[in-house]
C-alpha angles and dihedrals in degrees: 000000000000090000091051092054092050092048091048091053091050092048093050092048094049097043095048107132118240120242111257117217122194111227115218114226116247123240091257092052091050091050092050090049091048091050091054091051095054092124091063121075115228124236091248092055091048091051091047090050093051091047090049093051090051092051090048090055092051092043090050091052092048096048098040116107117236130199118217091199127012105269118248125194094222098057114038105181142142095284093044094064121091117253134200129206092230122051117248091245092065093045092051092044090053091050090052092049090053089057095052115111105215118211121253128244096269094047091048093055092047089054092046090052091049090052092052093048091048091048092052092048093049091044091053092048091051092047092052092046091049091051093049093048091047090053091047094050092047091055094045099042101032 
């Protein structure tokens, strides 16, 4: 019996399973894996594509021209003209906004810094002018 207990202890110690740790892939490994899967479209791209197609359908309905009555050449009237659900101004404004080239992060911060510098310079100029005018009025009035 004593020998069985010792042999059991040895067996349990030897056959003890090792802890398995799951190694997280590094950023480089993920990029390499993504580059190899270029043929597959990601879920994000699929979702973006479906959202885009929905917005195109809505945009198409809003910009399409509708005829209240079938136009006839003999009687051009109010109801014979084509109408759109969105006014031409909004359609043209949207087209202009799509052509805008927005500044990047670095350019934006440069412009913000320039605004602050300009504000401090103008503020200082106004403070000095205010002080000089206050001194001049005190001498003239008092």
